Each structure stands twice: as C-alpha cells, then as structure tokens.
C-alpha positions in Angstrom: 0.3 0.1 -0.1 1.5 3.1 -1.3 0.3 5.2 2.0 3.1 2.8 4.2 5.9 4.7 2.6 4.8 8.1 3.9 7.5 9.6 6.3 5.4 10.8 9.4 8.9 11.7 11.0 9.1 14.5 8.3 6.0 16.6 9.6 8.1 18.6 11.8 9.7 20.6 9.4 6.2 21.4 7.6 5.0 25.0 8.2 1.3 25.3 7.7 -1.4 28.1 8.0 -4.7 27.3 8.9 -7.8 29.9 8.6 -10.9 29.4 9.4 -14.2 29.5 12.1 -12.1 28.8 15.8 -14.5 27.9 18.6 -14.5 26.1 21.9 -16.2 22.6 22.3 -16.8 22.1 26.1 -18.0 18.5 27.4 -20.2 18.1 30.5 -19.7 14.5 31.4 -22.3 13.0 33.8 -24.8 10.3 34.8 -28.3 9.5 33.8 -30.0 7.8 36.4 -33.6 9.3 36.6 -36.3 11.5 34.9 -37.0 14.9 35.9 -40.2 15.4 37.6 -40.7 18.6 36.2 -40.4 17.7 32.4 -39.9 14.3 30.6 -36.1 14.8 30.2 -33.2 13.1 31.7 -31.5 14.1 34.4 -27.6 14.4 34.0 -25.2 14.7 37.2 -22.2 16.3 36.2 -19.3 14.1 37.5 -16.5 16.3 35.7 -15.9 19.0 32.4 -13.8 19.5 29.9 -12.8 21.9 27.3 -10.8 21.9 23.7 -10.4 23.3 20.8 -12.6 22.9 18.2 -13.6 24.0 14.3 -10.6 25.3 12.9 -9.1 25.4 16.0 -9.3 21.1 16.2 -7.5 21.5 12.9 -4.5 23.1 14.6 -4.8 20.6 17.0 -4.6 17.8 14.9 -1.5 19.3 12.8 0.4 20.4 16.2 -0.5 16.5 17.7 1.4 15.5 14.4 4.1 17.7 14.8 4.0 20.5 12.4 4.3 24.1 12.7 1.5 25.9 12.9 -0.1 29.7 12.2 -3.6 30.4 12.9 -5.8 33.5 11.3 -9.3 34.0 12.2 -11.7 35.8 14.5 -13.0 35.6 17.8 -14.4 37.6 20.5 -13.1 39.6 23.4 -14.7 37.7 26.2 -13.5 34.8 28.6 -13.7 32.1 25.9 -11.6 34.1 23.9 -8.8 34.0 26.5 -9.4 30.2 27.0 -9.2 29.9 23.3 -5.7 32.1 23.4 -4.2 30.4 26.3 -4.5 27.1 24.8 -3.1 28.2 21.4 0.1 29.9 23.6 0.3 26.4 25.2 0.3 24.3 21.8 3.2 27.1 20.3 0.8 28.2 17.6 1.7 31.2 15.7 -1.7 33.6 17.0 -0.2 37.0 15.2 -3.2 36.5 12.7 -6.2 36.4 14.9 -8.6 39.4 15.3 -10.3 39.9 18.4 -13.5 42.0 18.0 -15.6 43.0 20.9 -18.6 43.1 19.0 -18.4 39.2 18.2 -19.0 36.7 20.9 -16.3 33.6 20.6 -18.2 30.4 19.2 -18.9 28.1 22.0 -20.2 24.5 21.9 -21.5 22.7 24.9 -22.1 18.9 24.8 -24.0 17.2 27.6 -22.8 13.5 27.7 -24.8 11.4 30.3 -23.9 8.0 30.4 -22.5 6.7 27.0 -25.1 9.1 25.2 -25.1 12.0 23.9 -28.2 14.3 25.5 -27.7 17.3 24.5 -25.4 20.5 22.4 -26.0 24.1 23.1 -24.5 26.4 20.7 -23.7 29.9 21.6 -22.5 31.9 18.4 -23.3 34.4 15.5 -23.0 33.7 12.0 -22.8 37.4 11.0 -20.3 37.6 8.2 -16.9 39.5 8.8 -16.6 42.8 7.7 -14.8 43.6 4.4 -12.3 45.8 6.5 -11.6 42.5 8.9 -11.4 40.5 5.5 -8.7 42.4 3.9 -6.8 42.8 7.4 -6.3 38.9 7.3 -5.7 38.8 3.5 -2.8 41.5 4.0 -1.5 39.2 6.8 -1.6 36.2 4.3 0.4 38.4 2.1 2.7 39.3 4.4 3.7 35.9 5.7 2.4 33.6 3.1 6.3 32.5 2.0 6.7 31.6 5.4 4.5 28.6 4.8 4.1 25.3 3.3 0.4 25.0 2.8 -2.8 26.9 3.7 -6.0 24.8 5.0 -9.2 26.8 4.9 -12.0 25.4 7.6 -15.6 26.6 6.7 -17.9 26.0 9.7 -20.3 28.7 8.3 -19.6 31.2 11.1 -18.9 34.0 8.7 -15.4 34.2 8.5 -14.5 32.8 5.1 -16.7 35.3 3.0 -16.4 36.0 -0.7 -14.0 38.5 -0.7 -11.7 37.1 2.1 -11.5 33.8 -0.4 -11.0 35.6 -3.4 -7.9 36.9 -1.8 -6.6 34.0 -0.2 -7.0 31.6 -3.3 -5.5 34.5 -5.7 -2.6 35.1 -3.5 -1.6 31.5 -2.8 -1.9 30.6 -6.2 0.6 33.6 -7.4 2.8 32.3 -4.8 2.3 28.7 -5.6 1.2 27.6 -2.5 -1.4 24.9 -2.2 -4.9 25.7 -0.4 -6.7 22.7 0.9 -10.7 23.9 1.4 -12.8 21.9 4.3 -16.1 23.4 2.7 -19.7 24.4 4.0 -22.8 25.5 2.6 -24.6 25.4 -1.0 -22.3 27.7 -2.3 -19.3 26.3 -3.4 -18.7 28.7 -6.1 -16.6 30.8 -3.5 -14.0 27.9 -3.5 -12.9 28.5 -7.0 -9.1 27.8 -7.7 -8.8 26.3 -4.9 -6.5 23.2 -5.1 -8.4 20.4 -3.4 -12.1 20.2 -1.6 -12.7 17.7 0.8 -16.8 17.9 1.4 -18.4 14.9 2.9 -21.3 13.3 1.0 -24.2 15.0 2.0 -22.4 18.5 1.2 -21.2 17.3 -2.0 -25.0 16.4 -2.9 -26.4 19.4 -1.5 -23.7 21.8 -3.4 -24.3 20.2 -6.8 -28.1 19.0 -6.2 -27.3 15.6 -6.9 -28.9 12.9 -4.8 -25.9 10.6 -4.0 -27.5 7.1 -3.8 -25.2 5.0 -5.2 -21.5 4.8 -7.3 -22.7 6.4 -9.9 -24.2 9.5 -8.7 -21.3 10.1 -6.5 -18.9 10.1 -9.6 -21.3 12.5 -11.1 -21.5 14.6 -8.4 -17.6 14.6 -7.9 -17.3 15.1 -11.4 -19.5 18.3 -11.2 -17.6 20.2 -8.6 -14.8 19.7 -10.6 -16.4 21.2 -13.3 -18.1 23.6 -12.0 -15.7 24.8 -9.4 -12.8 24.6 -11.5 -10.7 23.1 -8.4 -8.2 20.3 -9.3 -9.1 17.4 -6.8 -12.2 17.0 -4.9 -12.0 14.3 -2.4 -15.6 13.2 -0.9 -15.4 11.3 2.8 -18.5 8.4 2.8 -18.2 7.3 6.0 -17.9 3.9 6.4 -17.5 3.6 2.5 -14.3 5.4 2.9 -13.2 8.4 0.2 -13.2 8.6 -3.6 -10.6 11.0 -5.0 -11.5 13.0 -7.7 -8.6 14.4 -10.4 -9.3 16.2 -13.5 -9.0 13.6 -16.4 -8.4 10.5 -14.3 -10.2 7.7 -13.1 -11.7 8.5 -9.6 -10.1 6.4 -6.7 -11.7 4.7 -4.0 -10.0 4.4 -0.7 -11.7 1.8 1.3 -12.3 2.6 4.8 -10.3 1.1 7.5 -13.2 -0.5 9.6 -13.4 -0.2 13.3 -16.0 0.6 15.9 -17.0 4.0 15.3 -18.0 6.0 18.5 -18.3 9.6 17.6 -17.6 11.4 14.2 -16.9 14.5 15.9 -13.7 16.4 14.3 -13.1 13.6 11.9 -13.4 16.0 8.7 -10.6 18.4 11.0 -8.9 15.3 10.7 -8.8 14.7 7.4 -7.9 18.5 6.9 -5.2 18.4 8.8 -3.5 15.1 7.7 -3.9 15.7 3.7 -2.5 18.9 4.3 0.4 18.1 6.2 1.3 14.8 3.9 0.7 17.1 0.9 3.3 19.6 2.8 5.7 16.8 3.5 6.2 16.3 -0.4 4.1 13.0 -0.6 1.4 12.3 -3.6 -1.9 13.4 -3.1 -3.3 9.8 -3.1 -0.7 9.2 -0.6 -2.2 11.9 1.7 -5.6 10.7 0.7 -4.6 7.2 2.2 -3.0 8.5 5.4 -6.0 10.8 6.0 -8.3 7.8 5.9 -6.2 6.0 8.4 -6.3 8.7 10.8 -10.1 9.2 10.4 -10.5 5.9 11.2 -8.9 6.4 14.4 -10.5 9.8 15.6 -13.9 8.2 14.9 -13.2 5.3 17.6 -12.4 8.1 20.4 -14.8 10.3 22.3 -15.6 14.0 21.5 -13.5 16.1 19.5 -10.0 14.5 19.1 -7.1 14.3 17.2 -4.4 11.8 16.0 -1.0 12.0 16.7 2.2 11.3 14.6 2.6 8.2 16.9 -0.7 6.7 16.3 -0.2 6.9 12.8 2.9 5.2 12.9 1.9 2.7 14.6 -1.4 2.1 12.2 1.1 2.0 9.3 3.8 -0.2 10.8 2.0 -2.3 13.1 4.3 -4.1 15.6 5.9 -7.6 14.9 5.4 -8.1 18.6 1.3 -7.8 19.2 1.8 -8.2 22.6 2.9 -4.7 22.5 -0.2 -3.5 21.4 -1.1 -4.1 24.8 0.6 -1.8 26.4 -0.8 1.8 27.4 0.6 4.9 28.7 -1.2 6.8 31.8 -2.5 9.0 29.4 -3.4 6.6 26.5 -5.2 4.8 29.2 -7.1 8.0 30.5 -8.5 8.2 26.5 -9.0 4.9 26.4 -10.9 4.5 29.8 -13.3 7.5 28.5 -14.1 6.4 25.3 -14.9 2.5 26.9 -17.3 4.0 29.7 -18.9 6.0 27.0 -19.7 2.4 25.4 -21.0 1.6 28.7 -18.1 -1.0 29.1 -17.3 -2.0 32.5 -13.7 -1.5 33.4 -12.0 -4.1 35.7 -8.3 -3.0 37.1 -6.1 -4.7 39.0 -2.2 -4.2 40.2 0.6 -5.6 41.8 4.6 -6.4 41.4 3.8 -10.1 39.3 7.2 -11.1 40.1 7.7 -14.7 39.0 4.0 -15.2 37.8 2.5 -18.4 39.5 -1.0 -19.9 39.9 -2.1 -17.4 42.3 -1.8 -14.6 40.2 -3.1 -16.5 37.1 -6.4 -16.9 39.4 -6.5 -13.2 40.0 -6.0 -12.1 36.5 -8.7 -14.4 34.9 -11.3 -13.9 37.5 -11.1 -10.0 37.2 -11.6 -10.7 33.4 -15.0 -12.6 34.2 -15.7 -9.5 36.3 -16.6 -7.3 33.2 -15.8 -6.1 30.0 -12.0 -4.9 29.6 -8.9 -5.7 32.2 -6.4 -3.4 32.6 -3.3 -4.7 34.7 -0.9 -1.8 36.8 2.4 -3.2 37.0 5.1 -2.1 39.3 8.2 -0.7 38.3 11.9 -2.1 39.3 11.7 0.3 42.2 8.6 0.1 43.8 9.0 -3.5 43.8 12.4 -3.1 45.6 10.6 -0.6 48.0 7.7 -3.0 49.0 10.1 -6.0 48.6 13.5 -5.9 49.4 16.8 -4.7 47.8 17.0 -8.1 45.6 13.9 -8.1 44.1 12.8 -7.9 41.7 14.1 -11.2 40.2 12.7 -10.1 36.3 12.6 -7.0 35.4 10.0 -4.6 34.6 9.6 -4.9 30.9 9.6 -9.0 31.1 7.2 -8.6 33.3 5.1 -6.5 30.8 5.6 -8.9 28.1 4.6 -12.3 31.0 1.3 -10.4 31.8 0.2 -8.9 28.1 0.6 -13.1 26.9 -2.4 -13.6 28.9 -5.7 -13.7 26.8 -7.3 -12.5 29.6 -5.3 -9.4 29.9 -6.5 -7.0 27.6 -4.1 -3.8 28.6 -0.9 -3.3 31.0 1.0 -0.1 32.1 3.6 0.6 34.4 3.7 2.5 37.2 5.2 3.7 40.4 3.6 2.8 43.9 3.3 6.5 44.6 1.6 7.1 41.5 -1.4 4.6 41.9 -3.6 6.7 43.2 -3.3 9.2 40.2 -3.5 6.1 38.0 -6.8 4.7 39.5 -8.3 8.3 39.4 -7.3 8.7 35.7 -8.8 5.4 34.5 -11.4 5.4 37.1 -12.5 1.4 37.2 -15.8 0.1 37.5 -14.1 -2.6 39.7 -10.7 -2.6 41.6 -9.8 -6.4 41.7 -6.9 -7.7 44.7 -6.3 -11.1 46.5 -8.2 -12.1 49.2 -5.1 -11.5 51.2 -6.4 -7.9 51.6 -9.6 -6.8 52.9 -11.5 -4.0 51.7 -10.8 -1.5 53.8 -7.0 -2.0 53.0 -7.1 -1.7 49.1 -5.5 1.4 48.1 -7.4 3.5 46.3 -10.7 2.5 47.3 -12.3 5.8 48.2 -11.0 6.9 44.8 -13.2 3.7 43.1 -16.0 4.5 45.4 -16.1 8.1 44.5 -17.0 7.1 40.9 -19.6 4.5 42.1 -17.4 2.0 41.6 -16.6 -1.0 43.9 -13.6 -3.2 45.4 -13.7 -7.0 44.4 -11.7 -9.6 46.6 -10.4 -12.6 44.3 -10.7 -16.1 46.9 -7.1 -17.4 46.3 -7.0 -20.3 48.5 -3.5 -21.8 46.9 -0.8 -21.3 49.3 1.7 -19.5 46.5 3.9 -16.3 46.6 6.7 -15.0 44.4 8.2 -14.6 47.8 8.0 -18.2 49.0 9.0 -19.5 45.6 12.1 -17.2 45.6 12.9 -18.2 49.1 12.9 -21.7 48.4 15.0 -21.4 45.2 17.7 -19.4 47.3 17.3 -22.4 49.9 18.1 -25.0 47.3 21.4 -23.2 46.0 22.6 -22.6 48.6 
C-alpha cells in the first residue's frame, strides 16, 4: 500500500497556516439515573467537564499533535472564552499573530452534555454574521505578508461568517500566485466561492447539496464529484463517505476509491478536521495526493473511535502504518493513553476492571486473580509496579524479573486486555485517571486496606476480592530457590 511509504517523521519540518472558524468545544460528562419530575427529560448528574479547541482550532490541534509548525488566522471575541482559546494556543506554541479580536462578536462555543454513554444535548452560543470587508482585508494582508513562510494553507469553513467571498477570493488568488496549495473543508450550498482552490474535501451530504445531485450509489457519487471539478474549477475533490471510505477525483483521471479502515465508530466529531489536517500535512511533506488521501483515511479511522472532538498523533499514525511484529506490544499503554481509552470505554457502556501488583515470578495465584478479574467485566487493565517500586515493597534484591519482561509476560495472557507500568506512589493518580468500575485484589487483602478504594467508590465503583486458596507467593518461591542453591 503506497500510504505505508509516508514518512511521518518529516512532519515537524512543515509550516502550515490554518484559517477558519474558531470555536471552543465544552463537554459535561455525567451519569443518568432518573427522569426529571419537572419535564420528561433525563437528569444528568455532572461528574466532570472538559474544554478543547473546536472547529478550525481542532485542525490546529491535529497538526500540532502530528508535529507541524502552525500559525492560525481568524476572528474571536474579547470574552473569557477567547482568553481560554488564546491560552490553549499559547500552550500548543501556535503562532496567533493572524487572530483578530472583535469586541462585538462572541467567541463561538459548543457545549455537549454526555450522560452515561449517550450524547444527550448540544448547546450552541455563536453568531453567523459575516465579518466586515475591513476585517477580511486585514486577514488577507496577513496572508500576503507571511505566505512565503508557509508550505500550505488550510481553510476550515464552519459557516460562522469568517470565510466570506471577499476573503476567499484574495486568499486563493494570493496562494496561487505564490504557488502554495490551498485545501478547503467546505460548508454550505455555494461552493463556487472556493473557485481556484487546490482541493476540496466535502462529505457525501455536502457534495450532494452543493451539486443538487442526490447521491444514492457509486454512479451518482461519481457524477457529483465530476460536477464539482467542472463547476468549481478546482484541481481535485475528495469526497468522504463515512464507513464507505473516500473517493478522490482529479481532472482527466479515473476516480480513486479508498476503502475505510473498518473499526467501531463511536463519535464522528472532528473527523473532517483530522482529514483536512492530515491531507495538508502529508502534501506539505512532499508525498502524493493519493498517499495523502490514504493516510487521512487511516487517521479518520483512528479519530472516530475516540470520544468527543479528538486528534490523532504521529505515534498513532506510525503505529497504524507499521503494526508491531509483536502484537503483545499493542497491549501496553501509557497513563495518558489509558485515560483516553477508559473515557471511550465508559462512553460505550463497557465495564472496566483493574488490578495491580508486582507479578515478580508469575504463579497460579496470579493467573487465578487475573482470569477471575476478567470475568467480572468487559476489559481488564493490569497495572504493574516498576522496578523501584518492587524494591521498595519487597526488598533490595527484588525484582527477580525486570519490568519490561514482567510487562511481556502479563501481556501474553489472553485474559489481559491492557497493561501499564507505574510507581507505587502514583497508584492513586493512575486509578483516578482510569476510574475502573471494579478494582480487584487477592483475598489476602481486606476491602478497607485496598489502596485507592476511596477513589473507586467516589465514582460509584467497587472493590472485589478474589478468593485465593492456593498457598503460593512469589516471595515463597524465591526463598525456596535460594535455600536450594545454598
């Protein structure tokens, strides 16, 4: 597959300008256990909230996660949300000199309420009023002054009034003059305003509305793609088709279909942002359009398996392109990876079981603990003490088996879904990040002595003690070996 030859390590050399509708995405995560007595609606008990960049900001997020050097141009308000957005851009080391702050314009904010594993409600606070010609000219001047610094220009149109005909005409003309590709994620019915852009990336519904062609099969899809090439006078069109993948249209070429990377789709929020970011970055790194489209398809497949507005990292892409020969390595997750994974699993309604230990010399008691733990839920996460923690708990002569080998041994068990390495002092932080439904330990513990019990119970989880009757322990086995070798 040609996409496998894309070198993601080159992304950090690329400089990208993102111009588009910026917004804040808020998520209120909670549980639903009753219907309101005031109206026939669900009552969501909020447990936590998160805030991230949305719209064109999510394109920026994806680019930064992939290692690119990014500048952003657009318009925001002067309210608190604008301040939060600017702070997030600063933390991402994004160039914000192309941003205009308008005191008469609210910063676009979308608030999503997630109850259990369901998206309950979305609240939008925004204006769709077009920016003034003066503001459009100011943004166009920023592009003219800086365009030689950028390898590519990405336009993210969410229909919030930024990408007006006046601004688009100036941006596309200037980019063409300087031989800089322009990729547009379009919106609305009037695609002619994007005339002259290098590439358009509508989804199937957007392509259908823009052309007036009802897309019901491959033939009508091809007709819509060719109509866009002809009417918009763009060089290429990439129509995204969800579970059916993508179709790339180029002048005088047969449409190129790219099959979807099939996996469970949980949330399509931000998938178009990821496609735009990856397409632009791969092209900027010198790869072909077909390679860029193929990699964007892989990236979209990763993102739709995550909860909420999400991005894809260079490491995730590299892993997807070059699967490890040792499949067991896929079970190892960092704390940050487990946090995102656990969030997705909870949203899917899965029961997460977690246990932890040293596992220095695997014995039948360990196997019983792990196999019984797995039977209690859908996913078993095993946290393994690092070498320093084992020495602190067991003595200076331990561990007998190093951390990496212990990770490999535990990963080899079919009942184990994921493993991670931790320091004993960080166990509570790890439990807080994963928030397991069930935390298991052997029956040599009591519920009250299990570290992390309060955290688990705070999130309405429980402690489960696995009855272990076999008189085995790693320490006993090690002592027996030492006695026999004296």
